[in-house]
All heavy atoms as TSV, in Angstrom:
chain	resi	resn	atom	element	x	y	z
A	1	MET	N	N	0.822	-1.192	0.000
A	1	MET	CA	C	0.000	0.000	0.000
A	1	MET	C	C	0.869	1.262	0.000
A	1	MET	O	O	0.593	2.192	-0.731
A	1	MET	CB	C	-0.919	-0.040	1.221
A	1	MET	CG	C	-1.856	1.115	1.306
A	1	MET	SD	S	-3.038	0.996	-0.030
A	1	MET	CE	C	-4.206	2.187	0.442
A	2	GLN	N	N	1.915	1.290	0.832
A	2	GLN	CA	C	2.782	2.451	0.895
A	2	GLN	C	C	3.488	2.689	-0.429
A	2	GLN	O	O	3.660	3.830	-0.846
A	2	GLN	CB	C	3.819	2.282	1.996
A	2	GLN	CG	C	3.242	2.306	3.385
A	2	GLN	CD	C	4.289	1.993	4.422
A	2	GLN	OE1	O	5.362	1.502	4.110
A	2	GLN	NE2	N	3.968	2.266	5.673
A	3	VAL	N	N	3.877	1.603	-1.089
A	3	VAL	CA	C	4.560	1.732	-2.376
A	3	VAL	C	C	3.621	2.350	-3.396
A	3	VAL	O	O	4.008	3.250	-4.152
A	3	VAL	CB	C	5.075	0.356	-2.858
A	3	VAL	CG1	C	5.628	0.446	-4.260
A	3	VAL	CG2	C	6.112	-0.184	-1.897
A	4	ARG	N	N	2.379	1.910	-3.421
A	4	ARG	CA	C	1.401	2.464	-4.366
A	4	ARG	C	C	1.160	3.943	-4.125
A	4	ARG	O	O	1.122	4.739	-5.061
A	4	ARG	CB	C	0.085	1.707	-4.271
A	4	ARG	CG	C	-0.150	0.824	-5.473
A	4	ARG	CD	C	-1.526	0.300	-5.504
A	4	ARG	NE	N	-1.618	-0.741	-4.468
A	4	ARG	CZ	C	-2.737	-1.256	-4.029
A	4	ARG	NH1	N	-3.877	-0.855	-4.518
A	4	ARG	NH2	N	-2.748	-2.178	-3.113
A	5	VAL	N	N	1.007	4.324	-2.857
A	5	VAL	CA	C	0.775	5.735	-2.526
A	5	VAL	C	C	1.977	6.559	-2.940
A	5	VAL	O	O	1.844	7.635	-3.530
A	5	VAL	CB	C	0.479	5.900	-1.019
A	5	VAL	CG1	C	0.462	7.357	-0.616
A	5	VAL	CG2	C	-0.840	5.230	-0.659
A	6	PHE	N	N	3.180	6.060	-2.645
A	6	PHE	CA	C	4.398	6.777	-3.029
A	6	PHE	C	C	4.475	6.951	-4.535
A	6	PHE	O	O	4.797	8.028	-5.030
A	6	PHE	CB	C	5.633	6.019	-2.516
A	6	PHE	CG	C	6.921	6.732	-2.773
A	6	PHE	CD1	C	7.357	7.715	-1.905
A	6	PHE	CD2	C	7.694	6.429	-3.878
A	6	PHE	CE1	C	8.544	8.381	-2.128
A	6	PHE	CE2	C	8.881	7.095	-4.123
A	6	PHE	CZ	C	9.317	8.076	-3.244
A	7	MET	N	N	4.160	5.888	-5.273
A	7	MET	CA	C	4.217	5.968	-6.739
A	7	MET	C	C	3.172	6.930	-7.291
A	7	MET	O	O	3.427	7.639	-8.268
A	7	MET	CB	C	4.059	4.583	-7.345
A	7	MET	CG	C	5.274	3.703	-7.105
A	7	MET	SD	S	5.124	2.070	-7.812
A	7	MET	CE	C	5.277	2.453	-9.551
A	8	ILE	N	N	2.000	6.981	-6.679
A	8	ILE	CA	C	0.956	7.909	-7.135
A	8	ILE	C	C	1.392	9.349	-6.891
A	8	ILE	O	O	1.221	10.216	-7.747
A	8	ILE	CB	C	-0.380	7.611	-6.424
A	8	ILE	CG1	C	-0.949	6.285	-6.921
A	8	ILE	CG2	C	-1.382	8.737	-6.631
A	8	ILE	CD1	C	-2.127	5.772	-6.110
A	9	LEU	N	N	1.975	9.603	-5.714
A	9	LEU	CA	C	2.361	10.969	-5.362
A	9	LEU	C	C	3.588	11.461	-6.115
A	9	LEU	O	O	3.665	12.623	-6.496
A	9	LEU	CB	C	2.610	11.074	-3.855
A	9	LEU	CG	C	1.383	10.887	-2.965
A	9	LEU	CD1	C	1.786	10.869	-1.502
A	9	LEU	CD2	C	0.349	11.957	-3.225
A	10	THR	N	N	4.576	10.591	-6.316
A	10	THR	CA	C	5.833	11.037	-6.915
A	10	THR	C	C	6.022	10.585	-8.350
A	10	THR	O	O	6.841	11.155	-9.065
A	10	THR	CB	C	7.027	10.513	-6.094
A	10	THR	OG1	O	7.034	9.087	-6.145
A	10	THR	CG2	C	6.965	10.993	-4.664
A	11	GLY	N	N	5.309	9.554	-8.761
A	11	GLY	CA	C	5.499	9.024	-10.108
A	11	GLY	C	C	6.750	8.161	-10.228
A	11	GLY	O	O	7.151	7.788	-11.316
A	12	LYS	N	N	7.407	7.854	-9.087
A	12	LYS	CA	C	8.630	7.057	-9.088
A	12	LYS	C	C	8.465	5.888	-8.130
A	12	LYS	O	O	7.676	5.935	-7.196
A	12	LYS	CB	C	9.819	7.895	-8.621
A	12	LYS	CG	C	10.099	9.106	-9.454
A	12	LYS	CD	C	11.233	9.900	-8.850
A	12	LYS	CE	C	11.460	11.194	-9.598
A	12	LYS	NZ	N	12.516	12.003	-8.965
A	13	GLU	N	N	9.250	4.843	-8.377
A	13	GLU	CA	C	9.263	3.715	-7.447
A	13	GLU	C	C	10.229	4.040	-6.302
A	13	GLU	O	O	11.307	4.601	-6.529
A	13	GLU	CB	C	9.724	2.454	-8.165
A	13	GLU	CG	C	9.561	1.213	-7.319
A	13	GLU	CD	C	9.810	-0.053	-8.108
A	13	GLU	OE1	O	9.595	-0.056	-9.332
A	13	GLU	OE2	O	10.208	-1.030	-7.470
A	14	PRO	N	N	9.869	3.706	-5.058
A	14	PRO	CA	C	10.755	4.025	-3.939
A	14	PRO	C	C	12.056	3.228	-4.003
A	14	PRO	O	O	12.078	2.084	-4.444
A	14	PRO	CB	C	9.940	3.640	-2.704
A	14	PRO	CG	C	8.921	2.696	-3.179
A	14	PRO	CD	C	8.657	3.043	-4.606
A	15	ARG	N	N	13.146	3.864	-3.569
A	15	ARG	CA	C	14.442	3.196	-3.536
A	15	ARG	C	C	14.606	2.504	-2.186
A	15	ARG	O	O	14.203	3.019	-1.164
A	15	ARG	CB	C	15.568	4.202	-3.731
A	15	ARG	CG	C	15.587	4.766	-5.134
A	15	ARG	CD	C	16.765	5.671	-5.300
A	15	ARG	NE	N	16.231	7.020	-5.524
A	15	ARG	CZ	C	16.860	8.125	-5.300
A	15	ARG	NH1	N	18.073	8.107	-4.828
A	15	ARG	NH2	N	16.304	9.280	-5.538
A	16	ARG	N	N	15.256	1.363	-2.208
A	16	ARG	CA	C	15.470	0.592	-0.974
A	16	ARG	C	C	16.939	0.231	-0.793
A	16	ARG	O	O	17.269	-0.789	-0.222
A	16	ARG	CB	C	14.638	-0.681	-1.019
A	16	ARG	CG	C	13.155	-0.403	-1.065
A	16	ARG	CD	C	12.385	-1.708	-1.108
A	16	ARG	NE	N	10.973	-1.454	-1.166
A	16	ARG	CZ	C	10.249	-1.460	-2.267
A	16	ARG	NH1	N	10.818	-1.686	-3.418
A	16	ARG	NH2	N	8.959	-1.229	-2.228
A	17	THR	N	N	17.833	1.072	-1.282
A	17	THR	CA	C	19.248	0.731	-1.258
A	17	THR	C	C	20.038	1.500	-0.204
A	17	THR	O	O	21.240	1.353	-0.129
A	17	THR	CB	C	19.878	1.012	-2.634
A	17	THR	OG1	O	19.689	2.396	-2.955
A	17	THR	CG2	C	19.246	0.148	-3.706
A	18	MET	N	N	19.395	2.306	0.611
A	18	MET	CA	C	20.108	3.115	1.589
A	18	MET	C	C	20.369	2.306	2.858
A	18	MET	O	O	19.470	1.675	3.401
A	18	MET	CB	C	19.286	4.361	1.951
A	18	MET	CG	C	20.041	5.337	2.799
A	18	MET	SD	S	19.081	6.784	3.273
A	18	MET	CE	C	18.433	7.352	1.751
A	19	ASN	N	N	21.630	2.320	3.333
A	19	ASN	CA	C	21.925	1.620	4.575
A	19	ASN	C	C	21.777	2.583	5.761
A	19	ASN	O	O	21.474	3.764	5.590
A	19	ASN	CB	C	23.316	0.981	4.536
A	19	ASN	CG	C	24.431	1.998	4.421
A	19	ASN	OD1	O	24.316	3.111	4.908
A	19	ASN	ND2	N	25.531	1.601	3.797
A	20	ALA	N	N	22.015	2.093	6.965
A	20	ALA	CA	C	21.771	2.878	8.176
A	20	ALA	C	C	22.669	4.113	8.248
A	20	ALA	O	O	22.224	5.197	8.638
A	20	ALA	CB	C	21.970	2.010	9.411
A	21	SER	N	N	23.926	3.991	7.867
A	21	SER	CA	C	24.851	5.133	7.927
A	21	SER	C	C	24.420	6.238	6.964
A	21	SER	O	O	24.462	7.415	7.293
A	21	SER	CB	C	26.274	4.691	7.587
A	21	SER	OG	O	26.738	3.789	8.549
A	22	GLU	N	N	24.024	5.845	5.767
A	22	GLU	CA	C	23.559	6.827	4.788
A	22	GLU	C	C	22.285	7.510	5.268
A	22	GLU	O	O	22.107	8.713	5.078
A	22	GLU	CB	C	23.306	6.161	3.444
A	22	GLU	CG	C	24.550	5.660	2.758
A	22	GLU	CD	C	24.232	4.815	1.538
A	22	GLU	OE1	O	23.193	4.134	1.512
A	22	GLU	OE2	O	25.049	4.841	0.608
A	23	CYS	N	N	21.422	6.750	5.893
A	23	CYS	CA	C	20.170	7.299	6.396
A	23	CYS	C	C	20.438	8.370	7.453
A	23	CYS	O	O	19.858	9.448	7.425
A	23	CYS	CB	C	19.327	6.175	6.976
A	23	CYS	SG	S	17.735	6.704	7.598
A	24	VAL	N	N	21.350	8.087	8.377
A	24	VAL	CA	C	21.691	9.054	9.425
A	24	VAL	C	C	22.336	10.289	8.823
A	24	VAL	O	O	21.989	11.420	9.177
A	24	VAL	CB	C	22.615	8.398	10.477
A	24	VAL	CG1	C	23.167	9.437	11.434
A	24	VAL	CG2	C	21.873	7.325	11.238
A	25	SER	N	N	23.253	10.109	7.892
A	25	SER	CA	C	23.937	11.265	7.307
A	25	SER	C	C	22.976	12.139	6.497
A	25	SER	O	O	23.055	13.364	6.550
A	25	SER	CB	C	25.120	10.818	6.450
A	25	SER	OG	O	24.687	10.056	5.357
A	26	LYS	N	N	22.042	11.518	5.775
A	26	LYS	CA	C	21.060	12.320	5.030
A	26	LYS	C	C	20.112	13.043	5.980
A	26	LYS	O	O	19.724	14.186	5.731
A	26	LYS	CB	C	20.273	11.448	4.054
A	26	LYS	CG	C	21.071	11.076	2.834
A	26	LYS	CD	C	20.195	10.459	1.783
A	26	LYS	CE	C	21.008	10.220	0.522
A	26	LYS	NZ	N	20.164	9.986	-0.631
A	27	GLY	N	N	19.750	12.395	7.070
A	27	GLY	CA	C	18.903	13.047	8.063
A	27	GLY	C	C	19.597	14.230	8.700
A	27	GLY	O	O	18.993	15.286	8.917
A	28	CYS	N	N	20.890	14.084	9.015
A	28	CYS	CA	C	21.665	15.193	9.583
A	28	CYS	C	C	21.775	16.352	8.596
A	28	CYS	O	O	21.641	17.513	8.977
A	28	CYS	CB	C	23.054	14.717	9.981
A	28	CYS	SG	S	23.060	13.616	11.399
A	29	ALA	N	N	22.026	16.033	7.347
A	29	ALA	CA	C	22.123	17.084	6.334
A	29	ALA	C	C	20.790	17.808	6.168
A	29	ALA	O	O	20.755	19.041	6.039
A	29	ALA	CB	C	22.562	16.483	5.000
A	30	LEU	N	N	19.701	17.082	6.206
A	30	LEU	CA	C	18.381	17.695	6.100
A	30	LEU	C	C	18.105	18.592	7.298
A	30	LEU	O	O	17.610	19.713	7.148
A	30	LEU	CB	C	17.305	16.624	5.976
A	30	LEU	CG	C	15.875	17.125	5.887
A	30	LEU	CD1	C	15.680	18.006	4.663
A	30	LEU	CD2	C	14.913	15.957	5.860
A	31	GLU	N	N	18.441	18.131	8.502
A	31	GLU	CA	C	18.228	18.951	9.703
A	31	GLU	C	C	19.069	20.222	9.651
A	31	GLU	O	O	18.602	21.297	10.023
A	31	GLU	CB	C	18.571	18.142	10.955
A	31	GLU	CG	C	18.260	18.847	12.242
A	31	GLU	CD	C	16.773	19.108	12.446
A	31	GLU	OE1	O	15.941	18.354	11.919
A	31	GLU	OE2	O	16.440	20.077	13.149
A	32	CYS	N	N	20.290	20.127	9.156
A	32	CYS	CA	C	21.138	21.319	8.996
A	32	CYS	C	C	20.508	22.301	8.015
A	32	CYS	O	O	20.523	23.513	8.242
A	32	CYS	CB	C	22.529	20.921	8.521
A	32	CYS	SG	S	23.511	20.101	9.783
A	33	ALA	N	N	19.964	21.790	6.924
A	33	ALA	CA	C	19.320	22.656	5.941
A	33	ALA	C	C	18.090	23.330	6.536
A	33	ALA	O	O	17.817	24.506	6.273
A	33	ALA	CB	C	18.942	21.854	4.698
A	34	ILE	N	N	17.343	22.599	7.371
A	34	ILE	CA	C	16.151	23.170	8.005
A	34	ILE	C	C	16.544	24.299	8.952
A	34	ILE	O	O	15.890	25.344	9.002
A	34	ILE	CB	C	15.362	22.073	8.748
A	34	ILE	CG1	C	14.719	21.119	7.745
A	34	ILE	CG2	C	14.312	22.662	9.673
A	34	ILE	CD1	C	14.123	19.869	8.364
A	35	LEU	N	N	17.628	24.105	9.708
A	35	LEU	CA	C	18.063	25.112	10.677
A	35	LEU	C	C	18.792	26.286	10.035
A	35	LEU	O	O	18.921	27.339	10.652
A	35	LEU	CB	C	18.965	24.452	11.732
A	35	LEU	CG	C	18.294	23.396	12.608
A	35	LEU	CD1	C	19.326	22.715	13.493
A	35	LEU	CD2	C	17.184	24.007	13.436
A	36	SER	N	N	19.273	26.117	8.819
A	36	SER	CA	C	20.037	27.157	8.137
A	36	SER	C	C	19.122	28.262	7.617
A	36	SER	O	O	17.991	28.016	7.219
A	36	SER	CB	C	20.798	26.539	6.963
A	36	SER	OG	O	21.408	27.539	6.190
A	37	ILE	N	N	19.634	29.485	7.619
A	37	ILE	CA	C	18.876	30.592	7.026
A	37	ILE	C	C	19.168	30.721	5.532
A	37	ILE	O	O	18.495	31.449	4.824
A	37	ILE	CB	C	19.169	31.920	7.755
A	37	ILE	CG1	C	20.649	32.253	7.698
A	37	ILE	CG2	C	18.680	31.880	9.177
A	37	ILE	CD1	C	20.989	33.636	8.217
A	38	THR	N	N	20.177	29.995	5.053
A	38	THR	CA	C	20.565	30.061	3.646
A	38	THR	C	C	19.648	29.225	2.759
A	38	THR	O	O	19.356	29.594	1.632
A	38	THR	CB	C	22.011	29.573	3.482
A	38	THR	OG1	O	22.854	30.321	4.348
A	38	THR	CG2	C	22.491	29.741	2.056
A	39	PHE	N	N	19.183	28.081	3.260
A	39	PHE	CA	C	18.371	27.163	2.473
A	39	PHE	C	C	16.907	27.251	2.863
A	39	PHE	O	O	16.571	27.518	4.009
A	39	PHE	CB	C	18.849	25.719	2.686
A	39	PHE	CG	C	20.247	25.470	2.232
A	39	PHE	CD1	C	21.286	25.460	3.141
A	39	PHE	CD2	C	20.528	25.254	0.899
A	39	PHE	CE1	C	22.586	25.234	2.741
A	39	PHE	CE2	C	21.825	25.026	0.476
A	39	PHE	CZ	C	22.853	25.015	1.400
A	40	ARG	N	N	16.052	27.039	1.876
A	40	ARG	CA	C	14.610	26.938	2.139
A	40	ARG	C	C	14.210	25.493	1.941
A	40	ARG	O	O	14.450	24.900	0.895
A	40	ARG	CB	C	13.836	27.835	1.183
A	40	ARG	CG	C	14.055	29.314	1.478
A	40	ARG	CD	C	13.200	30.176	0.631
A	40	ARG	NE	N	11.789	29.830	0.857
A	40	ARG	CZ	C	10.797	30.274	0.121
A	40	ARG	NH1	N	11.033	31.076	-0.883
A	40	ARG	NH2	N	9.562	29.927	0.377
A	41	VAL	N	N	13.591	24.913	2.945
A	41	VAL	CA	C	13.173	23.522	2.893
A	41	VAL	C	C	11.660	23.482	3.039
A	41	VAL	O	O	11.101	24.127	3.918
A	41	VAL	CB	C	13.839	22.714	4.041
A	41	VAL	CG1	C	13.387	21.266	4.004
A	41	VAL	CG2	C	15.353	22.804	3.934
A	42	ARG	N	N	11.018	22.738	2.150
A	42	ARG	CA	C	9.568	22.612	2.236
A	42	ARG	C	C	9.181	21.906	3.531
A	42	ARG	O	O	9.878	21.018	4.001
A	42	ARG	CB	C	9.020	21.827	1.057
A	42	ARG	CG	C	8.969	22.640	-0.214
A	42	ARG	CD	C	8.214	21.907	-1.268
A	42	ARG	NE	N	9.144	20.949	-1.888
A	42	ARG	CZ	C	8.806	20.022	-2.739
A	42	ARG	NH1	N	7.552	19.881	-3.101
A	42	ARG	NH2	N	9.686	19.216	-3.249
A	43	GLU	N	N	8.053	22.284	4.083
A	43	GLU	CA	C	7.570	21.653	5.303
A	43	GLU	C	C	7.111	20.228	4.999
A	43	GLU	O	O	6.486	19.966	3.975
A	43	GLU	CB	C	6.405	22.463	5.867
A	43	GLU	CG	C	6.038	22.076	7.264
A	43	GLU	CD	C	5.028	23.029	7.863
A	43	GLU	OE1	O	5.137	24.242	7.625
A	43	GLU	OE2	O	4.126	22.530	8.550
A	44	PHE	N	N	7.442	19.317	5.883
A	44	PHE	CA	C	7.031	17.933	5.716
A	44	PHE	C	C	6.841	17.301	7.078
A	44	PHE	O	O	7.225	17.852	8.097
A	44	PHE	CB	C	8.051	17.141	4.883
A	44	PHE	CG	C	9.381	16.985	5.561
A	44	PHE	CD1	C	9.666	15.848	6.281
A	44	PHE	CD2	C	10.337	17.980	5.475
A	44	PHE	CE1	C	10.877	15.708	6.920
A	44	PHE	CE2	C	11.557	17.840	6.104
A	44	PHE	CZ	C	11.825	16.701	6.825
A	45	GLN	N	N	6.254	16.132	7.086
A	45	GLN	CA	C	5.987	15.425	8.326
A	45	GLN	C	C	6.535	14.006	8.210
A	45	GLN	O	O	6.390	13.357	7.175
A	45	GLN	CB	C	4.483	15.371	8.589
A	45	GLN	CG	C	4.115	14.679	9.865
A	45	GLN	CD	C	2.601	14.645	10.065
A	45	GLN	OE1	O	1.843	15.042	9.196
A	45	GLN	NE2	N	2.180	14.175	11.207
A	46	VAL	N	N	7.159	13.540	9.276
A	46	VAL	CA	C	7.692	12.183	9.312
A	46	VAL	C	C	6.869	11.373	10.299
A	46	VAL	O	O	6.683	11.789	11.437
A	46	VAL	CB	C	9.176	12.176	9.741
A	46	VAL	CG1	C	9.695	10.762	9.866
A	46	VAL	CG2	C	10.015	12.983	8.771
A	47	GLN	N	N	6.372	10.256	9.845
A	47	GLN	CA	C	5.637	9.346	10.721
A	47	GLN	C	C	6.435	8.066	10.827
A	47	GLN	O	O	6.730	7.425	9.818
A	47	GLN	CB	C	4.253	9.041	10.175
A	47	GLN	CG	C	3.294	10.178	10.320
A	47	GLN	CD	C	1.904	9.764	9.872
A	47	GLN	OE1	O	1.750	9.057	8.890
A	47	GLN	NE2	N	0.909	10.216	10.605
A	48	GLU	N	N	6.801	7.712	12.039
A	48	GLU	CA	C	7.557	6.494	12.258
A	48	GLU	C	C	6.642	5.425	12.821
A	48	GLU	O	O	5.724	5.726	13.586
A	48	GLU	CB	C	8.695	6.741	13.231
A	48	GLU	CG	C	9.724	7.722	12.702
A	48	GLU	CD	C	10.862	7.871	13.680
A	48	GLU	OE1	O	11.674	6.945	13.780
A	48	GLU	OE2	O	10.907	8.905	14.328
A	49	SER	N	N	6.900	4.206	12.452
A	49	SER	CA	C	6.143	3.095	13.022
A	49	SER	C	C	7.064	1.895	13.121
A	49	SER	O	O	8.028	1.755	12.368
A	49	SER	CB	C	4.930	2.763	12.169
A	49	SER	OG	O	5.346	2.312	10.905
A	50	PHE	N	N	6.769	1.053	14.070
A	50	PHE	CA	C	7.534	-0.167	14.274
A	50	PHE	C	C	6.544	-1.314	14.210
A	50	PHE	O	O	5.617	-1.375	15.012
A	50	PHE	CB	C	8.253	-0.113	15.633
A	50	PHE	CG	C	9.299	-1.163	15.796
A	50	PHE	CD1	C	10.467	-1.103	15.079
A	50	PHE	CD2	C	9.096	-2.222	16.649
A	50	PHE	CE1	C	11.432	-2.074	15.223
A	50	PHE	CE2	C	10.054	-3.203	16.803
A	50	PHE	CZ	C	11.237	-3.126	16.086
A	51	THR	N	N	6.721	-2.200	13.268
A	51	THR	CA	C	5.725	-3.224	13.006
A	51	THR	C	C	5.811	-4.424	13.939
A	51	THR	O	O	4.928	-5.266	13.935
A	51	THR	CB	C	5.836	-3.728	11.558
A	51	THR	OG1	O	7.166	-4.217	11.351
A	51	THR	CG2	C	5.536	-2.618	10.578
A	52	PHE	N	N	6.859	-4.502	14.742
A	52	PHE	CA	C	7.021	-5.633	15.645
A	52	PHE	C	C	6.689	-5.212	17.065
A	52	PHE	O	O	6.952	-4.093	17.475
A	52	PHE	CB	C	8.447	-6.168	15.585
A	52	PHE	CG	C	8.873	-6.571	14.203
A	52	PHE	CD1	C	9.713	-5.765	13.468
A	52	PHE	CD2	C	8.404	-7.739	13.629
A	52	PHE	CE1	C	10.105	-6.115	12.196
A	52	PHE	CE2	C	8.779	-8.099	12.358
A	52	PHE	CZ	C	9.623	-7.295	11.638
A	53	SER	N	N	6.127	-6.130	17.840
A	53	SER	CA	C	5.785	-5.814	19.226
A	53	SER	C	C	7.052	-5.828	20.086
A	53	SER	O	O	8.033	-6.488	19.764
A	53	SER	CB	C	4.766	-6.813	19.765
A	53	SER	OG	O	5.322	-8.105	19.738
A	54	ILE	N	N	7.005	-5.077	21.170
A	54	ILE	CA	C	8.122	-4.995	22.097
A	54	ILE	C	C	7.614	-5.422	23.468
A	54	ILE	O	O	6.561	-4.969	23.920
A	54	ILE	CB	C	8.670	-3.554	22.172
A	54	ILE	CG1	C	9.166	-3.115	20.811
A	54	ILE	CG2	C	9.772	-3.457	23.208
A	54	ILE	CD1	C	9.575	-1.669	20.761
A	55	ALA	N	N	8.369	-6.283	24.136
A	55	ALA	CA	C	7.982	-6.752	25.464
A	55	ALA	C	C	9.109	-6.455	26.449
A	55	ALA	O	O	10.285	-6.587	26.118
A	55	ALA	CB	C	7.699	-8.246	25.436
A	56	PHE	N	N	8.758	-6.001	27.644
A	56	PHE	CA	C	9.715	-5.733	28.698
A	56	PHE	C	C	9.464	-6.707	29.837
A	56	PHE	O	O	8.315	-6.915	30.236
A	56	PHE	CB	C	9.554	-4.306	29.237
A	56	PHE	CG	C	9.930	-3.258	28.248
A	56	PHE	CD1	C	8.958	-2.632	27.494
A	56	PHE	CD2	C	11.244	-2.903	28.067
A	56	PHE	CE1	C	9.288	-1.657	26.586
A	56	PHE	CE2	C	11.595	-1.940	27.153
A	56	PHE	CZ	C	10.624	-1.310	26.413
A	57	THR	N	N	10.522	-7.297	30.372
A	57	THR	CA	C	10.408	-8.164	31.535
A	57	THR	C	C	11.524	-7.824	32.506
A	57	THR	O	O	12.569	-7.312	32.111
A	57	THR	CB	C	10.512	-9.650	31.156
A	57	THR	OG1	O	11.778	-9.881	30.550
A	57	THR	CG2	C	9.408	-10.059	30.197
A	58	TRP	N	N	11.291	-8.086	33.776
A	58	TRP	CA	C	12.316	-7.876	34.793
A	58	TRP	C	C	12.053	-8.816	35.956
A	58	TRP	O	O	10.952	-9.321	36.120
A	58	TRP	CB	C	12.355	-6.419	35.257
A	58	TRP	CG	C	11.093	-5.971	35.917
A	58	TRP	CD1	C	10.774	-6.028	37.233
A	58	TRP	CD2	C	9.950	-5.399	35.258
A	58	TRP	NE1	N	9.523	-5.533	37.449
A	58	TRP	CE2	C	8.987	-5.134	36.257
A	58	TRP	CE3	C	9.631	-5.086	33.946
A	58	TRP	CZ2	C	7.752	-4.579	35.979
A	58	TRP	CZ3	C	8.404	-4.532	33.675
A	58	TRP	CH2	C	7.479	-4.276	34.668
A	59	LYS	N	N	13.108	-9.031	36.732
A	59	LYS	CA	C	12.979	-9.869	37.917
A	59	LYS	C	C	12.900	-8.964	39.127
A	59	LYS	O	O	13.549	-7.928	39.184
A	59	LYS	CB	C	14.169	-10.802	38.038
A	59	LYS	CG	C	14.215	-11.838	36.936
A	59	LYS	CD	C	15.365	-12.779	37.130
A	59	LYS	CE	C	15.363	-13.802	36.007
A	59	LYS	NZ	N	16.468	-14.756	36.137
A	60	GLY	N	N	12.134	-9.334	40.109
A	60	GLY	CA	C	11.968	-8.524	41.300
A	60	GLY	C	C	10.586	-7.904	41.309
A	60	GLY	O	O	9.799	-8.044	40.374
A	61	SER	N	N	10.321	-7.190	42.379
A	61	SER	CA	C	9.008	-6.568	42.504
A	61	SER	C	C	9.147	-5.053	42.400
A	61	SER	O	O	10.238	-4.505	42.464
A	61	SER	CB	C	8.373	-6.932	43.842
A	61	SER	OG	O	9.144	-6.400	44.906
A	62	ALA	N	N	8.042	-4.385	42.283
A	62	ALA	CA	C	8.047	-2.925	42.208
A	62	ALA	C	C	8.574	-2.339	43.506
A	62	ALA	O	O	9.238	-1.305	43.510
A	62	ALA	CB	C	6.658	-2.402	41.899
A	63	GLN	N	N	8.299	-2.997	44.626
A	63	GLN	CA	C	8.759	-2.507	45.916
A	63	GLN	C	C	10.288	-2.540	45.980
A	63	GLN	O	O	10.916	-1.641	46.541
A	63	GLN	CB	C	8.180	-3.355	47.038
A	63	GLN	CG	C	8.479	-2.804	48.421
A	63	GLN	CD	C	7.802	-3.627	49.504
A	63	GLN	OE1	O	7.424	-4.766	49.263
A	63	GLN	NE2	N	7.644	-3.042	50.660
A	64	ASP	N	N	10.935	-3.545	45.372
A	64	ASP	CA	C	12.388	-3.630	45.343
A	64	ASP	C	C	12.992	-2.428	44.628
A	64	ASP	O	O	13.986	-1.870	45.056
A	64	ASP	CB	C	12.856	-4.906	44.643
A	64	ASP	CG	C	12.513	-6.157	45.428
A	64	ASP	OD1	O	12.280	-6.031	46.653
A	64	ASP	OD2	O	12.486	-7.238	44.817
A	65	SER	N	N	12.401	-2.001	43.536
A	65	SER	CA	C	12.947	-0.878	42.780
A	65	SER	C	C	12.744	0.444	43.521
A	65	SER	O	O	13.539	1.355	43.391
A	65	SER	CB	C	12.319	-0.810	41.391
A	65	SER	OG	O	10.941	-0.543	41.495
A	66	GLN	N	N	11.704	0.559	44.299
A	66	GLN	CA	C	11.463	1.795	45.057
A	66	GLN	C	C	12.420	1.932	46.234
A	66	GLN	O	O	12.788	3.020	46.620
A	66	GLN	CB	C	10.020	1.833	45.570
A	66	GLN	CG	C	9.001	2.001	44.474
A	66	GLN	CD	C	7.579	1.900	44.989
A	66	GLN	OE1	O	7.361	1.616	46.164
A	66	GLN	NE2	N	6.620	2.133	44.110
A	67	ASN	N	N	12.875	0.828	46.799
A	67	ASN	CA	C	13.757	0.854	47.950
A	67	ASN	C	C	15.237	0.824	47.571
A	67	ASN	O	O	16.092	0.769	48.444
A	67	ASN	CB	C	13.451	-0.325	48.884
A	67	ASN	CG	C	12.075	-0.208	49.501
A	67	ASN	OD1	O	11.562	0.893	49.688
A	67	ASN	ND2	N	11.462	-1.341	49.817
A	68	ALA	N	N	15.546	0.818	46.286
A	68	ALA	CA	C	16.945	0.745	45.848
A	68	ALA	C	C	17.684	2.027	46.207
A	68	ALA	O	O	17.129	3.121	46.173
A	68	ALA	CB	C	16.983	0.517	44.336
A	69	ASP	N	N	18.958	1.873	46.584
A	69	ASP	CA	C	19.788	3.028	46.897
A	69	ASP	C	C	20.244	3.695	45.610
A	69	ASP	O	O	20.642	3.028	44.664
A	69	ASP	CB	C	21.010	2.612	47.703
A	69	ASP	CG	C	20.638	2.124	49.104
A	69	ASP	OD1	O	19.593	2.552	49.625
A	69	ASP	OD2	O	21.409	1.329	49.638
A	70	VAL	N	N	20.209	5.003	45.588
A	70	VAL	CA	C	20.622	5.762	44.410
A	70	VAL	C	C	21.909	6.482	44.746
A	70	VAL	O	O	22.001	7.196	45.740
A	70	VAL	CB	C	19.542	6.787	43.999
A	70	VAL	CG1	C	20.016	7.609	42.830
A	70	VAL	CG2	C	18.230	6.081	43.701
A	71	GLU	N	N	22.950	6.263	43.909
A	71	GLU	CA	C	24.229	6.948	44.129
A	71	GLU	C	C	24.364	8.086	43.129
A	71	GLU	O	O	24.014	7.947	41.978
A	71	GLU	CB	C	25.378	5.948	43.942
A	71	GLU	CG	C	25.407	4.879	45.009
A	71	GLU	CD	C	26.585	3.958	44.800
A	71	GLU	OE1	O	27.551	4.370	44.147
A	71	GLU	OE2	O	26.543	2.831	45.311
A	72	ASN	N	N	24.899	9.183	43.567
A	72	ASN	CA	C	25.127	10.325	42.670
A	72	ASN	C	C	26.556	10.383	42.240
A	72	ASN	O	O	27.452	10.205	42.882
A	72	ASN	CB	C	24.718	11.639	43.342
A	72	ASN	CG	C	23.220	11.726	43.502
A	72	ASN	OD1	O	22.485	11.159	42.705
A	72	ASN	ND2	N	22.781	12.443	44.498
């Protein structure tokens, strides 16, 4: 569905060849352009989603965590 919407809006097929390092560097460059007074960047919105569930587990009780000593 996302591919179809992207193709309708842009007329191009989405690229899937960017690795994590490239993604971070392009994001940093975009943020710099947004903060710069030299460049004009069109307004856009980023929606993130994670398709896998996340579960948290721990040993002990809630009372144990409240009574723990905190060191500064």
